[in-house]
C-alpha positions as a Markdown table, in Angstrom:
| # | Residue | x | y | z |
|---|---|---|---|---|
| 1 | Met | 50.0 | -20.1 | 6.1 |
| 2 | Ala | 48.9 | -16.8 | 5.2 |
| 3 | Asp | 49.2 | -15.4 | 1.9 |
| 4 | Leu | 50.9 | -11.6 | 2.6 |
| 5 | Leu | 51.0 | -8.3 | 0.1 |
| 6 | Ile | 52.5 | -5.4 | 0.7 |
| 7 | His | 50.2 | -2.8 | 1.2 |
| 8 | Ser | 50.9 | 1.4 | 1.0 |
| 9 | Gln | 49.6 | 3.3 | 3.9 |
| 10 | Arg | 49.0 | 7.2 | 3.6 |
| 11 | Gln | 47.7 | 7.7 | 8.4 |
| 12 | Ala | 49.8 | 5.5 | 10.9 |
| 13 | Ala | 47.5 | 3.1 | 12.1 |
| 14 | Asn | 47.5 | 1.6 | 15.8 |
| 15 | Pro | 45.5 | -2.1 | 14.6 |
| 16 | Pro | 46.1 | -5.8 | 16.4 |
| 17 | Cys | 47.7 | -8.1 | 13.7 |
| 18 | Ala | 45.0 | -9.7 | 11.5 |
| 19 | Leu | 47.6 | -13.0 | 12.5 |
| 20 | Cys | 48.8 | -13.1 | 16.2 |
| 21 | Gly | 46.3 | -10.4 | 17.8 |
| 22 | Thr | 48.6 | -8.2 | 19.5 |
| 23 | Arg | 48.3 | -4.3 | 19.2 |
| 24 | Val | 51.1 | -3.4 | 17.0 |
| 25 | Leu | 52.1 | 0.6 | 16.0 |
| 26 | Leu | 52.7 | 0.8 | 12.2 |
| 27 | Gly | 54.0 | 4.2 | 10.6 |
| 28 | Ala | 52.8 | 5.2 | 7.0 |
| 29 | Gly | 54.6 | 4.1 | 4.5 |
| 30 | Pro | 54.0 | 0.4 | 2.5 |
| 31 | Gln | 53.4 | -2.3 | 5.5 |
| 32 | Leu | 52.3 | -5.7 | 5.6 |
| 33 | Val | 49.0 | -6.7 | 4.6 |
| 34 | Val | 46.8 | -9.8 | 4.8 |
| 35 | Ala | 46.2 | -10.9 | 0.5 |
| 36 | Asp | 42.5 | -11.4 | 1.3 |
| 37 | Ser | 41.1 | -8.8 | 4.2 |
| 38 | Arg | 44.2 | -6.1 | 4.0 |
| 39 | Ala | 44.1 | -6.7 | 7.4 |
| 40 | Leu | 47.4 | -5.2 | 8.7 |
| 41 | Val | 50.4 | -7.5 | 9.9 |
| 42 | Cys | 52.7 | -7.2 | 12.5 |
| 43 | Arg | 56.6 | -7.0 | 11.9 |
| 44 | Ala | 57.0 | -10.6 | 13.9 |
| 45 | Cys | 54.9 | -12.1 | 11.8 |
| 46 | Gly | 55.7 | -10.8 | 9.0 |
| 47 | Lys | 59.6 | -12.5 | 9.1 |
| 48 | Lys | 58.2 | -15.4 | 10.5 |
| 49 | His | 55.5 | -15.5 | 7.3 |
| 50 | Ala | 57.2 | -13.5 | 5.1 |
| 51 | Pro | 61.4 | -12.9 | 6.1 |
| 52 | Ala | 62.0 | -11.6 | 1.7 |
| 53 | Leu | 58.3 | -9.0 | 2.3 |
| 54 | Val | 60.1 | -6.9 | 5.3 |
| 55 | Ala | 63.5 | -7.3 | 3.8 |
| 56 | Leu | 61.7 | -5.3 | 0.1 |
| 57 | Ile | 60.2 | -3.5 | 2.8 |
| 58 | Asp | 63.3 | -2.8 | 5.2 |
| 59 | Leu | 65.3 | -1.6 | 2.2 |
| 60 | Ala | 62.5 | 0.5 | 0.6 |
| 61 | Ser | 62.8 | 2.6 | 4.0 |
| 62 | Ala | 66.7 | 2.8 | 3.5 |
| 63 | Ala | 66.0 | 4.3 | 0.6 |
| 64 | Glu | 64.5 | 6.9 | 1.2 |
| 65 | Arg | 65.9 | 8.1 | 4.5 |
| 66 | Val | 69.0 | 8.4 | 2.4 |
| 67 | Gly | 66.5 | 9.9 | -0.4 |
| 68 | Arg | 65.5 | 12.2 | 2.0 |
| 69 | Ile | 69.1 | 14.0 | 2.9 |
| 70 | Lys | 70.0 | 16.9 | 1.6 |
| 71 | Arg | 71.3 | 17.7 | -1.8 |
| 72 | His | 73.9 | 20.4 | -1.1 |
| 73 | Thr | 76.3 | 17.4 | 0.0 |
| 74 | Val | 78.1 | 15.1 | -3.3 |
| 75 | Phe | 78.1 | 12.3 | -1.1 |
| 76 | Pro | 75.6 | 10.9 | 1.6 |
| 77 | Pro | 76.4 | 10.7 | 5.0 |
| 78 | Leu | 79.0 | 7.1 | 5.2 |
| 79 | Ala | 75.9 | 6.3 | 8.1 |
| 80 | Ser | 73.3 | 5.7 | 5.3 |
| 81 | Leu | 75.4 | 4.6 | 2.7 |
| 82 | Leu | 76.0 | 1.6 | 5.4 |
| 83 | Asp | 72.2 | 1.5 | 5.8 |
| 84 | Leu | 71.1 | 0.6 | 2.6 |
| 85 | Ala | 73.9 | -1.3 | 2.0 |
| 86 | Arg | 72.8 | -3.6 | 4.9 |
| 87 | Ala | 69.1 | -3.5 | 4.1 |
| 88 | Ala | 70.4 | -4.6 | 0.5 |
| 89 | Glu | 71.9 | -7.3 | 2.1 |
| 90 | Asp | 69.1 | -8.9 | 4.1 |
| 91 | Tyr | 66.9 | -8.6 | 1.3 |
| 92 | Leu | 69.8 | -10.5 | -0.2 |
| 93 | His | 70.0 | -13.5 | 2.3 |
| 94 | Ala | 65.8 | -13.3 | 2.6 |
| 95 | Ala | 65.0 | -13.4 | -0.6 |
| 96 | Pro | 64.2 | -16.7 | -2.4 |
| 97 | His | 66.5 | -18.0 | -4.5 |
| 98 | Gln | 67.0 | -18.5 | -8.5 |
| 99 | Gly | 68.2 | -21.6 | -10.3 |
| 100 | Arg | 71.3 | -20.6 | -11.3 |
| 101 | Arg | 74.3 | -22.3 | -12.6 |
| 102 | Ala | 77.5 | -21.8 | -13.4 |
| 103 | Ala | 79.3 | -21.2 | -16.7 |
């Protein structure tokens, strides 16, 4: 199993995935990379090897979209808030569970 990291890409890229070799189009922003070589990893391989990191990238992207909404409105549109909530739930379900005890 490969160790993966989140790395911020400054520009779009079209490299082959470091794990499966398929060509992927990746935009600028946070992307998954192999820890040793910083080679880019496609979303499908990321979901297989590090689903929590993919969910965290999705959450960051949704938060960025909501943050870019024009500031002249009091509240962001409901669709944007629902996207953000869905991304947060996906991350919650994909993140490793911490040992919790009932009090």
